[in-house]
BALOBA-1460 file (C-alpha; in Angstrom, 3 decimals):
// residues 403
<rec num="1" residu="m" x="158.591" y="-13.603" z="89.535"/>
<rec num="2" residu="i" x="159.631" y="-16.204" z="92.251"/>
<rec num="3" residu="l" x="159.557" y="-19.882" z="91.709"/>
<rec num="4" residu="k" x="156.933" y="-22.120" z="93.444"/>
<rec num="5" residu="s" x="159.315" y="-23.831" z="94.918"/>
<rec num="6" residu="t" x="161.344" y="-20.468" z="96.058"/>
<rec num="7" residu="l" x="158.773" y="-19.465" z="97.784"/>
<rec num="8" residu="a" x="157.751" y="-22.738" z="99.498"/>
<rec num="9" residu="e" x="161.275" y="-22.891" z="100.977"/>
<rec num="10" residu="v" x="160.827" y="-19.471" z="102.257"/>
<rec num="11" residu="i" x="157.504" y="-19.813" z="104.234"/>
<rec num="12" residu="e" x="158.830" y="-23.571" z="105.440"/>
<rec num="13" residu="s" x="161.661" y="-21.725" z="106.996"/>
<rec num="14" residu="q" x="160.197" y="-18.504" z="108.251"/>
<rec num="15" residu="k" x="157.256" y="-20.972" z="110.395"/>
<rec num="16" residu="e" x="160.378" y="-22.935" z="111.291"/>
<rec num="17" residu="n" x="161.803" y="-20.144" z="113.032"/>
<rec num="18" residu="l" x="158.947" y="-18.362" z="114.197"/>
<rec num="19" residu="l" x="157.845" y="-21.413" z="115.872"/>
<rec num="20" residu="k" x="161.185" y="-21.414" z="117.755"/>
<rec num="21" residu="s" x="161.046" y="-18.297" z="118.523"/>
<rec num="22" residu="s" x="160.523" y="-16.865" z="122.404"/>
<rec num="23" residu="k" x="157.294" y="-15.687" z="123.052"/>
<rec num="24" residu="g" x="158.590" y="-12.858" z="125.049"/>
<rec num="25" residu="i" x="156.559" y="-10.892" z="127.346"/>
<rec num="26" residu="l" x="152.537" y="-11.209" z="127.254"/>
<rec num="27" residu="r" x="151.988" y="-7.949" z="125.338"/>
<rec num="28" residu="d" x="149.028" y="-6.082" z="126.931"/>
<rec num="29" residu="k" x="147.527" y="-4.983" z="123.520"/>
<rec num="30" residu="l" x="146.505" y="-9.278" z="122.919"/>
<rec num="31" residu="k" x="143.689" y="-7.949" z="125.046"/>
<rec num="32" residu="e" x="142.655" y="-5.747" z="122.591"/>
<rec num="33" residu="i" x="142.681" y="-8.200" z="120.107"/>
<rec num="34" residu="k" x="139.797" y="-9.796" z="118.911"/>
<rec num="35" residu="l" x="140.284" y="-11.840" z="115.252"/>
<rec num="36" residu="s" x="137.387" y="-11.878" z="112.514"/>
<rec num="37" residu="k" x="135.880" y="-13.614" z="109.316"/>
<rec num="38" residu="k" x="134.852" y="-10.222" z="108.653"/>
<rec num="39" residu="y" x="137.856" y="-7.773" z="108.788"/>
<rec num="40" residu="a" x="141.302" y="-7.923" z="108.298"/>
<rec num="41" residu="t" x="143.425" y="-6.992" z="111.496"/>
<rec num="42" residu="v" x="145.779" y="-4.726" z="111.349"/>
<rec num="43" residu="i" x="148.887" y="-3.893" z="113.627"/>
<rec num="44" residu="t" x="151.076" y="-1.256" z="112.910"/>
<rec num="45" residu="g" x="153.867" y="0.417" z="114.928"/>
<rec num="46" residu="i" x="157.609" y="1.232" z="114.432"/>
<rec num="47" residu="r" x="160.531" y="-1.336" z="113.532"/>
<rec num="48" residu="r" x="161.465" y="-3.588" z="116.337"/>
<rec num="49" residu="s" x="158.289" y="-2.780" z="118.717"/>
<rec num="50" residu="g" x="157.725" y="-6.388" z="119.342"/>
<rec num="51" residu="k" x="154.918" y="-6.289" z="116.179"/>
<rec num="52" residu="s" x="156.424" y="-9.901" z="115.039"/>
<rec num="53" residu="t" x="156.464" y="-11.149" z="118.592"/>
<rec num="54" residu="l" x="152.445" y="-10.083" z="119.455"/>
<rec num="55" residu="l" x="152.242" y="-11.957" z="116.283"/>
<rec num="56" residu="r" x="153.806" y="-14.925" z="117.596"/>
<rec num="57" residu="q" x="151.397" y="-14.381" z="120.734"/>
<rec num="58" residu="i" x="148.060" y="-14.112" z="118.576"/>
<rec num="59" residu="i" x="149.530" y="-17.708" z="116.590"/>
<rec num="60" residu="t" x="149.834" y="-19.812" z="119.502"/>
<rec num="61" residu="k" x="145.939" y="-20.032" z="119.629"/>
<rec num="62" residu="h" x="146.133" y="-21.669" z="116.117"/>
<rec num="63" residu="k" x="146.703" y="-24.976" z="115.880"/>
<rec num="64" residu="k" x="147.025" y="-24.136" z="111.857"/>
<rec num="65" residu="f" x="147.930" y="-21.372" z="110.230"/>
<rec num="66" residu="h" x="149.764" y="-19.458" z="107.391"/>
<rec num="67" residu="y" x="152.952" y="-17.207" z="107.858"/>
<rec num="68" residu="l" x="154.473" y="-15.254" z="105.652"/>
<rec num="69" residu="n" x="157.208" y="-12.018" z="106.418"/>
<rec num="70" residu="f" x="157.984" y="-10.041" z="103.413"/>
<rec num="71" residu="e" x="160.809" y="-8.723" z="104.508"/>
<rec num="72" residu="d" x="162.729" y="-11.794" z="104.001"/>
<rec num="73" residu="i" x="165.636" y="-11.190" z="101.342"/>
<rec num="74" residu="r" x="164.253" y="-13.656" z="99.200"/>
<rec num="75" residu="l" x="161.167" y="-12.217" z="97.999"/>
<rec num="76" residu="f" x="162.876" y="-9.297" z="97.195"/>
<rec num="77" residu="n" x="160.890" y="-9.227" z="93.498"/>
<rec num="78" residu="f" x="157.705" y="-10.461" z="94.997"/>
<rec num="79" residu="k" x="154.813" y="-8.229" z="93.353"/>
<rec num="80" residu="l" x="151.098" y="-8.723" z="92.924"/>
<rec num="81" residu="n" x="151.200" y="-11.687" z="90.306"/>
<rec num="82" residu="d" x="152.991" y="-13.699" z="92.776"/>
<rec num="83" residu="f" x="150.009" y="-13.500" z="95.104"/>
<rec num="84" residu="e" x="148.265" y="-16.603" z="93.174"/>
<rec num="85" residu="k" x="151.443" y="-18.644" z="93.200"/>
<rec num="86" residu="l" x="151.679" y="-18.023" z="96.818"/>
<rec num="87" residu="g" x="147.769" y="-19.064" z="98.090"/>
<rec num="88" residu="e" x="148.588" y="-22.207" z="95.927"/>
<rec num="89" residu="v" x="151.820" y="-22.965" z="97.648"/>
<rec num="90" residu="f" x="149.863" y="-22.392" z="101.327"/>
<rec num="91" residu="l" x="147.070" y="-24.569" z="100.387"/>
<rec num="92" residu="d" x="149.837" y="-27.189" z="99.510"/>
<rec num="93" residu="k" x="151.250" y="-26.849" z="103.218"/>
<rec num="94" residu="s" x="147.630" y="-26.535" z="104.512"/>
<rec num="95" residu="t" x="144.064" y="-26.383" z="105.153"/>
<rec num="96" residu="s" x="143.818" y="-23.571" z="107.329"/>
<rec num="97" residu="n" x="141.803" y="-20.310" z="107.111"/>
<rec num="98" residu="v" x="144.075" y="-18.182" z="109.162"/>
<rec num="99" residu="y" x="146.540" y="-15.593" z="107.505"/>
<rec num="100" residu="f" x="149.297" y="-14.076" z="109.082"/>
<rec num="101" residu="f" x="151.250" y="-11.307" z="107.102"/>
<rec num="102" residu="d" x="154.567" y="-9.892" z="108.275"/>
<rec num="103" residu="e" x="155.122" y="-6.197" z="107.031"/>
<rec num="104" residu="i" x="153.193" y="-6.556" z="104.213"/>
<rec num="105" residu="q" x="153.285" y="-3.047" z="102.843"/>
<rec num="106" residu="s" x="156.481" y="-4.122" z="100.895"/>
<rec num="107" residu="v" x="154.483" y="-5.128" z="97.865"/>
<rec num="108" residu="s" x="152.877" y="-2.593" z="95.740"/>
<rec num="109" residu="d" x="148.728" y="-3.147" z="95.312"/>
<rec num="110" residu="w" x="148.969" y="-5.675" z="98.226"/>
<rec num="111" residu="e" x="145.563" y="-5.125" z="99.633"/>
<rec num="112" residu="r" x="144.167" y="-6.729" z="96.280"/>
<rec num="113" residu="y" x="145.083" y="-9.630" z="97.851"/>
<rec num="114" residu="v" x="143.735" y="-8.833" z="100.698"/>
<rec num="115" residu="r" x="140.603" y="-8.103" z="100.002"/>
<rec num="116" residu="t" x="139.762" y="-11.267" z="97.818"/>
<rec num="117" residu="l" x="140.642" y="-12.936" z="101.388"/>
<rec num="118" residu="v" x="138.171" y="-11.301" z="103.417"/>
<rec num="119" residu="d" x="135.898" y="-11.509" z="100.976"/>
<rec num="120" residu="e" x="136.148" y="-15.430" z="101.571"/>
<rec num="121" residu="n" x="135.875" y="-15.195" z="104.569"/>
<rec num="122" residu="k" x="139.449" y="-15.693" z="106.058"/>
<rec num="123" residu="v" x="140.978" y="-14.431" z="109.097"/>
<rec num="124" residu="i" x="143.698" y="-11.794" z="108.217"/>
<rec num="125" residu="v" x="145.931" y="-10.629" z="110.166"/>
<rec num="126" residu="l" x="148.443" y="-7.985" z="108.843"/>
<rec num="127" residu="t" x="151.582" y="-5.628" z="110.361"/>
<rec num="128" residu="g" x="153.181" y="-3.249" z="109.041"/>
<rec num="129" residu="s" x="155.621" y="-0.232" z="110.288"/>
<rec num="130" residu="n" x="154.646" y="2.725" z="108.041"/>
<rec num="131" residu="a" x="151.178" y="4.407" z="109.370"/>
<rec num="132" residu="s" x="150.446" y="6.359" z="106.017"/>
<rec num="133" residu="l" x="150.521" y="3.493" z="103.535"/>
<rec num="134" residu="l" x="148.943" y="0.969" z="105.222"/>
<rec num="135" residu="s" x="146.191" y="3.912" z="105.712"/>
<rec num="136" residu="s" x="145.997" y="4.664" z="102.551"/>
<rec num="137" residu="e" x="145.872" y="1.036" z="101.071"/>
<rec num="138" residu="l" x="143.274" y="-0.079" z="103.453"/>
<rec num="139" residu="g" x="140.831" y="3.059" z="103.006"/>
<rec num="140" residu="t" x="141.083" y="1.866" z="99.104"/>
<rec num="141" residu="k" x="140.360" y="-1.794" z="98.864"/>
<rec num="142" residu="l" x="139.472" y="-2.474" z="102.248"/>
<rec num="143" residu="t" x="137.251" y="0.315" z="103.552"/>
<rec num="144" residu="g" x="134.937" y="-1.018" z="106.579"/>
<rec num="145" residu="r" x="136.682" y="-4.132" z="106.112"/>
<rec num="146" residu="h" x="139.709" y="-3.656" z="108.763"/>
<rec num="147" residu="l" x="140.257" y="-2.956" z="112.631"/>
<rec num="148" residu="r" x="143.309" y="-1.425" z="113.093"/>
<rec num="149" residu="y" x="145.794" y="-1.393" z="116.287"/>
<rec num="150" residu="e" x="148.493" y="0.454" z="117.334"/>
<rec num="151" residu="l" x="151.882" y="-1.196" z="119.079"/>
<rec num="152" residu="y" x="153.829" y="1.301" z="121.003"/>
<rec num="153" residu="p" x="157.662" y="0.227" z="122.543"/>
<rec num="154" residu="f" x="156.903" y="-1.429" z="126.570"/>
<rec num="155" residu="s" x="154.568" y="0.119" z="128.488"/>
<rec num="156" residu="y" x="155.832" y="0.485" z="131.698"/>
<rec num="157" residu="s" x="153.878" y="-2.282" z="133.461"/>
<rec num="158" residu="e" x="155.243" y="-4.338" z="130.520"/>
<rec num="159" residu="y" x="158.347" y="-2.840" z="131.802"/>
<rec num="160" residu="l" x="158.577" y="-4.211" z="135.258"/>
<rec num="161" residu="k" x="156.822" y="-8.138" z="134.089"/>
<rec num="162" residu="k" x="159.452" y="-8.278" z="132.297"/>
<rec num="163" residu="f" x="162.255" y="-7.331" z="134.511"/>
<rec num="164" residu="k" x="160.189" y="-8.669" z="137.137"/>
<rec num="165" residu="v" x="160.959" y="-5.663" z="140.066"/>
<rec num="166" residu="k" x="157.585" y="-3.418" z="141.280"/>
<rec num="167" residu="g" x="156.453" y="-0.271" z="140.689"/>
<rec num="168" residu="s" x="158.456" y="2.723" z="142.213"/>
<rec num="169" residu="a" x="159.855" y="5.848" z="141.427"/>
<rec num="170" residu="n" x="163.831" y="3.713" z="141.510"/>
<rec num="171" residu="s" x="162.007" y="1.752" z="138.966"/>
<rec num="172" residu="f" x="160.509" y="4.335" z="136.877"/>
<rec num="173" residu="e" x="163.917" y="6.765" z="136.448"/>
<rec num="174" residu="d" x="165.548" y="3.517" z="134.786"/>
<rec num="175" residu="y" x="162.435" y="3.080" z="132.663"/>
<rec num="176" residu="l" x="162.659" y="6.105" z="131.577"/>
<rec num="177" residu="k" x="166.369" y="5.974" z="130.666"/>
<rec num="178" residu="l" x="166.453" y="2.911" z="129.204"/>
<rec num="179" residu="g" x="162.959" y="3.167" z="127.226"/>
<rec num="180" residu="g" x="160.527" y="0.264" z="126.515"/>
<rec num="181" residu="f" x="162.096" y="-1.168" z="123.153"/>
<rec num="182" residu="p" x="162.310" y="-5.451" z="123.793"/>
<rec num="183" residu="e" x="165.440" y="-6.134" z="122.074"/>
<rec num="184" residu="f" x="167.580" y="-3.340" z="123.382"/>
<rec num="185" residu="l" x="166.484" y="-4.123" z="127.112"/>
<rec num="186" residu="n" x="167.866" y="-7.390" z="125.740"/>
<rec num="187" residu="q" x="171.227" y="-6.148" z="125.849"/>
<rec num="188" residu="k" x="171.359" y="-2.487" z="127.406"/>
<rec num="189" residu="n" x="173.861" y="-1.627" z="123.708"/>
<rec num="190" residu="e" x="172.645" y="1.898" z="122.744"/>
<rec num="191" residu="n" x="174.334" y="1.123" z="119.180"/>
<rec num="192" residu="i" x="171.155" y="-0.789" z="118.758"/>
<rec num="193" residu="l" x="168.547" y="1.793" z="118.833"/>
<rec num="194" residu="q" x="171.748" y="4.629" z="116.905"/>
<rec num="195" residu="e" x="171.085" y="2.045" z="114.527"/>
<rec num="196" residu="l" x="167.487" y="1.397" z="114.395"/>
<rec num="197" residu="v" x="166.956" y="5.469" z="113.649"/>
<rec num="198" residu="n" x="169.331" y="5.027" z="110.968"/>
<rec num="199" residu="d" x="167.375" y="1.680" z="108.958"/>
<rec num="200" residu="i" x="164.436" y="3.871" z="109.587"/>
<rec num="201" residu="l" x="165.300" y="6.937" z="108.085"/>
<rec num="202" residu="s" x="167.315" y="4.918" z="105.060"/>
<rec num="203" residu="r" x="164.705" y="1.840" z="104.758"/>
<rec num="204" residu="d" x="161.417" y="3.942" z="105.679"/>
<rec num="205" residu="i" x="162.001" y="7.293" z="104.159"/>
<rec num="206" residu="v" x="165.055" y="7.853" z="101.854"/>
<rec num="207" residu="a" x="164.476" y="4.911" z="100.123"/>
<rec num="208" residu="r" x="160.576" y="4.500" z="100.032"/>
<rec num="209" residu="y" x="160.207" y="8.338" z="99.167"/>
<rec num="210" residu="n" x="163.232" y="8.494" z="96.440"/>
<rec num="211" residu="l" x="165.048" y="11.369" z="98.853"/>
<rec num="212" residu="r" x="167.695" y="12.424" z="97.422"/>
<rec num="213" residu="n" x="169.915" y="14.377" z="100.414"/>
<rec num="214" residu="p" x="169.955" y="11.602" z="103.332"/>
<rec num="215" residu="k" x="172.307" y="13.481" z="105.705"/>
<rec num="216" residu="m" x="169.864" y="16.604" z="105.617"/>
<rec num="217" residu="v" x="166.965" y="14.115" z="106.679"/>
<rec num="218" residu="k" x="169.038" y="12.530" z="109.330"/>
<rec num="219" residu="e" x="169.882" y="15.876" z="110.186"/>
<rec num="220" residu="i" x="166.578" y="17.441" z="110.663"/>
<rec num="221" residu="a" x="165.181" y="13.974" z="111.921"/>
<rec num="222" residu="l" x="167.656" y="14.118" z="115.113"/>
<rec num="223" residu="y" x="167.163" y="18.266" z="115.629"/>
<rec num="224" residu="l" x="163.659" y="17.147" z="115.725"/>
<rec num="225" residu="l" x="164.485" y="14.460" z="118.664"/>
<rec num="226" residu="s" x="166.379" y="16.399" z="120.423"/>
<rec num="227" residu="n" x="164.034" y="18.952" z="121.015"/>
<rec num="228" residu="v" x="160.961" y="17.234" z="122.298"/>
<rec num="229" residu="g" x="158.251" y="18.798" z="124.025"/>
<rec num="230" residu="k" x="159.323" y="22.270" z="122.355"/>
<rec num="231" residu="e" x="157.743" y="24.079" z="119.962"/>
<rec num="232" residu="f" x="158.581" y="23.718" z="116.716"/>
<rec num="233" residu="s" x="158.058" y="26.043" z="113.348"/>
<rec num="234" residu="y" x="157.844" y="24.568" z="109.302"/>
<rec num="235" residu="q" x="159.172" y="27.824" z="108.559"/>
<rec num="236" residu="n" x="161.751" y="27.900" z="110.553"/>
<rec num="237" residu="l" x="162.706" y="24.301" z="109.883"/>
<rec num="238" residu="r" x="163.074" y="25.778" z="106.360"/>
<rec num="239" residu="k" x="165.223" y="28.655" z="106.715"/>
<rec num="240" residu="m" x="167.864" y="26.402" z="108.942"/>
<rec num="241" residu="y" x="168.036" y="23.745" z="106.580"/>
<rec num="242" residu="n" x="168.344" y="26.345" z="103.594"/>
<rec num="243" residu="l" x="165.024" y="24.489" z="102.269"/>
<rec num="244" residu="g" x="163.154" y="25.698" z="99.269"/>
<rec num="245" residu="s" x="159.864" y="25.535" z="100.112"/>
<rec num="246" residu="v" x="157.779" y="24.899" z="103.833"/>
<rec num="247" residu="n" x="155.857" y="21.933" z="101.617"/>
<rec num="248" residu="t" x="159.279" y="20.258" z="101.387"/>
<rec num="249" residu="v" x="159.632" y="20.209" z="105.408"/>
<rec num="250" residu="i" x="155.402" y="19.359" z="105.393"/>
<rec num="251" residu="s" x="156.238" y="16.413" z="103.629"/>
<rec num="252" residu="l" x="159.657" y="15.377" z="105.627"/>
<rec num="253" residu="v" x="157.935" y="15.756" z="109.113"/>
<rec num="254" residu="g" x="155.189" y="13.774" z="107.569"/>
<rec num="255" residu="y" x="157.432" y="10.765" z="106.575"/>
<rec num="256" residu="l" x="158.964" y="10.755" z="109.618"/>
<rec num="257" residu="e" x="155.466" y="10.330" z="111.804"/>
<rec num="258" residu="n" x="154.386" y="7.758" z="109.177"/>
<rec num="259" residu="s" x="157.794" y="5.730" z="110.335"/>
<rec num="260" residu="y" x="156.581" y="6.439" z="114.200"/>
<rec num="261" residu="l" x="160.050" y="7.349" z="114.941"/>
<rec num="262" residu="l" x="158.139" y="10.980" z="116.191"/>
<rec num="263" residu="f" x="154.484" y="12.812" z="116.551"/>
<rec num="264" residu="t" x="153.523" y="16.467" z="116.478"/>
<rec num="265" residu="i" x="150.854" y="17.411" z="118.391"/>
<rec num="266" residu="p" x="148.559" y="21.015" z="117.681"/>
<rec num="267" residu="q" x="147.640" y="23.578" z="119.515"/>
<rec num="268" residu="f" x="144.017" y="22.817" z="121.752"/>
<rec num="269" residu="d" x="141.438" y="24.635" z="120.249"/>
<rec num="270" residu="f" x="137.509" y="23.885" z="119.459"/>
<rec num="271" residu="s" x="137.999" y="24.920" z="116.195"/>
<rec num="272" residu="y" x="139.989" y="23.142" z="113.875"/>
<rec num="273" residu="k" x="140.759" y="25.963" z="111.372"/>
<rec num="274" residu="k" x="142.856" y="27.151" z="114.215"/>
<rec num="275" residu="q" x="144.370" y="23.965" z="115.469"/>
<rec num="276" residu="l" x="146.040" y="23.971" z="111.843"/>
<rec num="277" residu="i" x="147.553" y="27.060" z="112.200"/>
<rec num="278" residu="n" x="149.107" y="26.999" z="115.460"/>
<rec num="279" residu="s" x="152.127" y="26.233" z="116.370"/>
<rec num="280" residu="k" x="152.769" y="22.623" z="117.273"/>
<rec num="281" residu="k" x="155.106" y="20.320" z="119.332"/>
<rec num="282" residu="v" x="157.070" y="17.384" z="119.042"/>
<rec num="283" residu="y" x="157.965" y="14.479" z="120.797"/>
<rec num="284" residu="a" x="159.658" y="10.716" z="119.952"/>
<rec num="285" residu="i" x="158.338" y="7.038" z="120.193"/>
<rec num="286" residu="d" x="160.630" y="6.539" z="123.348"/>
<rec num="287" residu="t" x="162.904" y="8.341" z="125.682"/>
<rec num="288" residu="g" x="165.376" y="5.330" z="125.602"/>
<rec num="289" residu="l" x="166.151" y="5.377" z="121.863"/>
<rec num="290" residu="v" x="166.436" y="9.945" z="122.509"/>
<rec num="291" residu="e" x="168.563" y="9.128" z="125.257"/>
<rec num="292" residu="a" x="171.074" y="6.747" z="122.841"/>
<rec num="293" residu="n" x="170.529" y="10.024" z="120.156"/>
<rec num="294" residu="s" x="171.083" y="12.776" z="121.674"/>
<rec num="295" residu="v" x="173.438" y="14.638" z="123.458"/>
<rec num="296" residu="s" x="171.427" y="16.895" z="125.456"/>
<rec num="297" residu="f" x="168.039" y="15.337" z="126.117"/>
<rec num="298" residu="s" x="168.546" y="13.149" z="128.870"/>
<rec num="299" residu="k" x="169.596" y="16.855" z="131.068"/>
<rec num="300" residu="d" x="166.299" y="17.904" z="131.037"/>
<rec num="301" residu="k" x="164.318" y="15.750" z="133.547"/>
<rec num="302" residu="g" x="161.467" y="17.775" z="132.604"/>
<rec num="303" residu="r" x="161.245" y="17.030" z="129.332"/>
<rec num="304" residu="v" x="161.817" y="13.382" z="129.572"/>
<rec num="305" residu="l" x="159.064" y="12.476" z="132.165"/>
<rec num="306" residu="e" x="157.022" y="14.868" z="129.669"/>
<rec num="307" residu="n" x="157.767" y="12.860" z="126.357"/>
<rec num="308" residu="s" x="156.764" y="9.280" z="128.638"/>
<rec num="309" residu="v" x="153.809" y="10.749" z="129.480"/>
<rec num="310" residu="f" x="152.614" y="12.220" z="126.113"/>
<rec num="311" residu="i" x="153.730" y="8.249" z="124.366"/>
<rec num="312" residu="h" x="151.609" y="6.593" z="127.263"/>
<rec num="313" residu="l" x="148.257" y="8.874" z="126.547"/>
<rec num="314" residu="k" x="149.123" y="8.008" z="123.154"/>
<rec num="315" residu="r" x="149.306" y="4.056" z="123.658"/>
<rec num="316" residu="l" x="146.029" y="4.396" z="125.642"/>
<rec num="317" residu="g" x="144.495" y="5.658" z="122.017"/>
<rec num="318" residu="k" x="144.161" y="9.327" z="122.806"/>
<rec num="319" residu="e" x="144.377" y="11.955" z="120.319"/>
<rec num="320" residu="v" x="146.767" y="14.333" z="122.292"/>
<rec num="321" residu="f" x="147.161" y="18.165" z="122.163"/>
<rec num="322" residu="f" x="149.384" y="21.186" z="124.116"/>
<rec num="323" residu="f" x="147.049" y="24.402" z="125.569"/>
<rec num="324" residu="k" x="148.418" y="27.583" z="125.341"/>
<rec num="325" residu="k" x="146.043" y="31.002" z="126.317"/>
<rec num="326" residu="q" x="147.085" y="33.150" z="128.830"/>
<rec num="327" residu="r" x="149.183" y="30.201" z="130.619"/>
<rec num="328" residu="e" x="150.246" y="26.932" z="129.786"/>
<rec num="329" residu="c" x="149.090" y="23.834" z="130.119"/>
<rec num="330" residu="d" x="150.891" y="20.279" z="128.743"/>
<rec num="331" residu="f" x="148.568" y="18.536" z="127.622"/>
<rec num="332" residu="i" x="144.670" y="17.792" z="126.698"/>
<rec num="333" residu="s" x="143.579" y="14.743" z="125.872"/>
<rec num="334" residu="r" x="140.223" y="13.091" z="124.169"/>
<rec num="335" residu="d" x="139.218" y="10.133" z="123.534"/>
<rec num="336" residu="k" x="136.645" y="8.298" z="121.484"/>
<rec num="337" residu="k" x="134.311" y="9.761" z="122.959"/>
<rec num="338" residu="k" x="134.986" y="12.919" z="122.670"/>
<rec num="339" residu="n" x="135.761" y="12.864" z="126.666"/>
<rec num="340" residu="l" x="138.498" y="15.716" z="127.623"/>
<rec num="341" residu="e" x="141.407" y="15.692" z="130.291"/>
<rec num="342" residu="a" x="143.696" y="17.797" z="131.118"/>
<rec num="343" residu="y" x="147.409" y="16.902" z="132.493"/>
<rec num="344" residu="q" x="150.246" y="18.972" z="133.710"/>
<rec num="345" residu="v" x="154.058" y="17.483" z="133.914"/>
<rec num="346" residu="c" x="156.187" y="18.279" z="135.972"/>
<rec num="347" residu="y" x="159.387" y="16.103" z="137.489"/>
<rec num="348" residu="n" x="159.069" y="17.915" z="140.563"/>
<rec num="349" residu="l" x="156.541" y="20.458" z="142.748"/>
<rec num="350" residu="t" x="158.422" y="23.076" z="144.158"/>
<rec num="351" residu="e" x="157.271" y="26.240" z="146.043"/>
<rec num="352" residu="e" x="159.182" y="27.969" z="143.333"/>
<rec num="353" residu="n" x="157.022" y="26.316" z="140.322"/>
<rec num="354" residu="k" x="153.945" y="25.520" z="141.977"/>
<rec num="355" residu="a" x="151.647" y="28.292" z="140.662"/>
<rec num="356" residu="r" x="152.635" y="28.345" z="137.359"/>
<rec num="357" residu="e" x="151.800" y="24.416" z="137.080"/>
<rec num="358" residu="i" x="148.892" y="24.593" z="139.013"/>
<rec num="359" residu="n" x="147.461" y="27.954" z="137.719"/>
<rec num="360" residu="g" x="147.809" y="27.048" z="133.555"/>
<rec num="361" residu="l" x="146.248" y="23.526" z="134.299"/>
<rec num="362" residu="a" x="143.348" y="25.517" z="136.190"/>
<rec num="363" residu="e" x="143.065" y="27.917" z="132.660"/>
<rec num="364" residu="a" x="142.768" y="24.562" z="130.887"/>
<rec num="365" residu="l" x="140.145" y="23.378" z="132.918"/>
<rec num="366" residu="t" x="137.821" y="26.302" z="132.487"/>
<rec num="367" residu="f" x="138.373" y="26.375" z="128.641"/>
<rec num="368" residu="i" x="137.581" y="22.472" z="128.035"/>
<rec num="369" residu="k" x="134.905" y="23.353" z="130.761"/>
<rec num="370" residu="k" x="136.566" y="20.331" z="133.505"/>
<rec num="371" residu="d" x="136.448" y="20.596" z="136.881"/>
<rec num="372" residu="s" x="139.375" y="18.189" z="138.201"/>
<rec num="373" residu="g" x="142.617" y="17.161" z="136.284"/>
<rec num="374" residu="f" x="146.148" y="16.246" z="137.055"/>
<rec num="375" residu="i" x="149.435" y="17.049" z="137.546"/>
<rec num="376" residu="l" x="151.733" y="14.184" z="137.060"/>
<rec num="377" residu="t" x="155.424" y="14.179" z="138.776"/>
<rec num="378" residu="l" x="158.199" y="11.773" z="139.224"/>
<rec num="379" residu="n" x="156.888" y="10.873" z="143.160"/>
<rec num="380" residu="q" x="154.765" y="13.557" z="144.670"/>
<rec num="381" residu="t" x="150.872" y="12.758" z="145.998"/>
<rec num="382" residu="d" x="149.172" y="15.923" z="147.268"/>
<rec num="383" residu="e" x="145.754" y="17.742" z="146.272"/>
<rec num="384" residu="f" x="144.498" y="21.039" z="146.083"/>
<rec num="385" residu="v" x="141.357" y="23.319" z="145.035"/>
<rec num="386" residu="v" x="141.913" y="26.662" z="142.841"/>
<rec num="387" residu="d" x="138.764" y="28.478" z="141.661"/>
<rec num="388" residu="d" x="136.421" y="25.900" z="142.397"/>
<rec num="389" residu="k" x="139.089" y="23.443" z="140.234"/>
<rec num="390" residu="r" x="140.068" y="19.860" z="142.102"/>
<rec num="391" residu="i" x="143.965" y="18.959" z="141.346"/>
<rec num="392" residu="f" x="145.299" y="16.110" z="141.711"/>
<rec num="393" residu="v" x="149.376" y="15.529" z="142.327"/>
<rec num="394" residu="k" x="150.076" y="12.233" z="141.103"/>
<rec num="395" residu="p" x="153.304" y="9.769" z="140.862"/>
<rec num="396" residu="v" x="153.604" y="9.147" z="137.233"/>
<rec num="397" residu="w" x="154.374" y="5.739" z="137.576"/>
<rec num="398" residu="k" x="151.222" y="4.946" z="139.838"/>
<rec num="399" residu="w" x="149.396" y="7.072" z="137.147"/>
<rec num="400" residu="m" x="150.535" y="4.684" z="134.546"/>
<rec num="401" residu="i" x="150.042" y="1.086" z="136.300"/>
<rec num="402" residu="e" x="146.538" y="2.141" z="137.086"/>
<rec num="403" residu="r" x="145.827" y="3.080" z="133.467"/>
């Protein structure tokens, strides 16, 4: 139970701080988000990716609104029955029909209150840093009544806007090293990214799922972050960390994915069953974050570039796979209309690696029945025709700006 006076005080101070805060660089995602009285707008993404700033940018379009961030320590004991009191406090302060809630998944059964507001034709915007919790809760009480958007750290285009520089191989290499977390880009202090990982592991995983061995959780997380772009198996992880069950490993990796810290992708196949049993690859949310938390990552420029391409495909809303038959291709992407594209990523295309990269892409294109694909490099432009397949070599930084 929380006192009504406490709620009023928190709401007032949070709103004042929000309006004082900088609107920052306008996020590309802002163009996609259309608020509606019929649907709750849900924005998810990793901690510190800029969700609150994006919320601030949306809020500027509204003269009257209600706002509450549920991660405020003063709201630690907030329960479902406090929502009624919250509604009364909101009405005391404003007659607005627009509600913004930050990190609402901190409160159990929050979806019941939100569903009531949606049924009353209120405009609702929610943010959260856990993909699974929001998905499961939205799927019970808000099925068909929400629109979901995922926010990632700054894209390369947003990075260019922030630092007011032009696209080039040099600025892109800086972006690969620094990544896109807004606060880190302001401070350039690696402790920010190291503490971010610690915060996610302790609050979003160990505490939330009542895990007993935080040291092991961190070891597995750092191992996966240090091996982006590589295949892994749950069985090998089980043996490596002497865990009793493969299901334990599957659950833990799932928790890491739900927090947006990392992603696993399956081997592409038109058979969904084969996708499930084939090996997986792992990628991280941000190259700067891995740089700050891994010793070996930055030495392999090819993997750094590959991870950056992967995140950009995710940012574009693509479903991503890797291809492995007789040869290998880094990515096959599929959009919402089921259109397929194939990408090979190579830091520098040379006479020594040219045949491997081209032939792997050509085999993938044949498998998905496409007649053209991309080899993305740091700063090369070229074009080849192999077995009637047109292959475009393009600098990653140009490709990202155009997309």
